[in-house]
C-alpha positions, 0 to 999 in steps of 0.5 A, a space after each residue: 500500500 505504501 509503495 503504491 501510494 508513493 508510485 502514484 504521487 511520483 509518477 504524477 509529477 513531470 520529470 519523475 518516473 518510478 522505474 521499479 519496486 521491491 518488497 525486500 532488501 535483497 530484491 531492492 539491491 537487484 532492482 537498483 542494479 538492473 534499473 539504475 535509478 537516479 534516486 532510491 526511496 529505501 525503507 530501513 526495516 525490510 525482510 531478508 536484509 534491512 535498508 542499511 545493508 541494502 544501502 551499503 551493497 548498492 553504494 559499494 557495488 555500483 560505479 555510479 550509484 543512485 542517491 538513496 533516501 531512507 524512509 522511516 517512521 521515526 526520525 530519531 531511529 538509530 537505523 536512520 543514523 546508521 543509514 546516513 553513516 554508510 552513505 544514504 543522502 538523507 531520510 524522509 518520514 513516512 508521514 510526509 506530505 506528497 509535496 514534501 516527498 516530491 521536493 525531497 526526491 528533486 532535492 537529493 537528485 540535485 545533490 547541492 544541499 542537505 535534505 532536512 538539514 536541521 534534522 540531520 544535524 540533530 541526529 549527528 549531534 546526538 550520536 556524536 555525544 556518545 562517541 569518543 572524539 578522535 581527530 582523524 587525519 583528514 582534519 590536518 589535510 583541509 585548507 583553511 578555505 576547505 575547513 570553512 566550507 565544511 563548517 558551512 555545509 554542516 549548517 545546511 547551506 547550499 552552494 549558492 548560499 555558501 558562495 554568498 557567505 564567502 564572497 566567491 562564485 558557486 563554481 569555486 564553492 563546488 570545487 571546495 566541496 569536491 575537495 572536502 568530500 575527497 579528503 574526508 572519504 565521504 560520498 556526499 554532503 550528508 556523510 561529510 556532516 556526519 563525519 564532521 560531528 563524529 570527529 568533533 570538527 563541528 561541535 555537537 553543542 
């Protein structure tokens, strides 16, 4: 029923097309590898393998993997945080309205901003408090500009907003973001924010 509702909503939107569905984590991996979608909506709790393991397998097994958004009932679910740590681009609540769903899919497809940045920061800060702070090697490798960009990314700003804040062009910010992701070994902005909090580079408050 949930999948049917999602399909109806998304297929009705111009420029969006649902290319496949799956009822288990293992089936999700197979469908994604066969259909190669741009965005995947992944339930975190599924039979056979859960959404976290399915996310890991998809991201590790494809040269150009899709952007994965985990779908959950509770935003503070530890499954959600684990999914973000392994590379999910964000999360969406099952009770989200239709327009929120569509906006989320379009946003992660563009990949220049965090999906629900306040919620991602809240999760990252909460879990960071429970972990020992150990400065990773990448902290020393960041230039001053890259460090500034990472802090601004962690606040949820888009490239255009960061460019305005720093007084540079969006292309320059895009270059800095790419360098930051490479040095952190992060797949995307969301994973970079998680790493920034876990390391203590950005304060958990």
